[in-house]
C-alpha positions, 0 to 999 in steps of 0.5 A, a space after each residue: 464521451 470523447 466530446 466531454 473530456 475530463 478536467 486536467 487537474 494541473 491546468 483546469 482545462 477540459 482536455 484528454 490526455 493519454 492517462 485520462 483516456 486510459 482511466 476512462 477505458 478502465 485501463 491502468 495508467 503509467 502515472 497513478 493519480 487516484 488513491 486506488 491507483 496509488 494503492 494498486 501500484 504499491 501492491 504491484 511493487 510489493 509482490 516479494 514477501 520480504 519487501 512487503 514486510 519491510 514496507 509494512 514495518 516502515 509504514 507502521 512506524 508512522 503512528 497515524 498509519 498504525 492507528 488507521 491500519 488497526 481500525 481494519 478488523 482483519 488487519 488487527 487480527 492478523 497482527 495479533 496472530 503474528 504477535 502470538 506466533 512470534 512469541 511462540 517462536 521466541 520461546 522455542 529459541 528459533 527467532 531469526 532476524 529477517 533484516 527489518 531492523 528496529 527503529 525507535 
């Protein structure tokens, strides 16, 4: 493996970098490059529920993101359940603003 380094995306040359070696060993890298690494970095940052909710709200304001997210059956079911829960909460008069704000 050492004698067959991966191609560097920026230079096109086959060479080892610190991140390339970490990827080859199955370790996480400081600079996410692949889709999977970027998604994992976002998950790591969104451990706080309020921050995750704000990020989800911001991302769902992008029509293509919302469309693609709703193709996932479990995500769609959870959004539908949250809508019912919010409607019940509003009927009970217990609706609270969490600071997400609405943008149109």
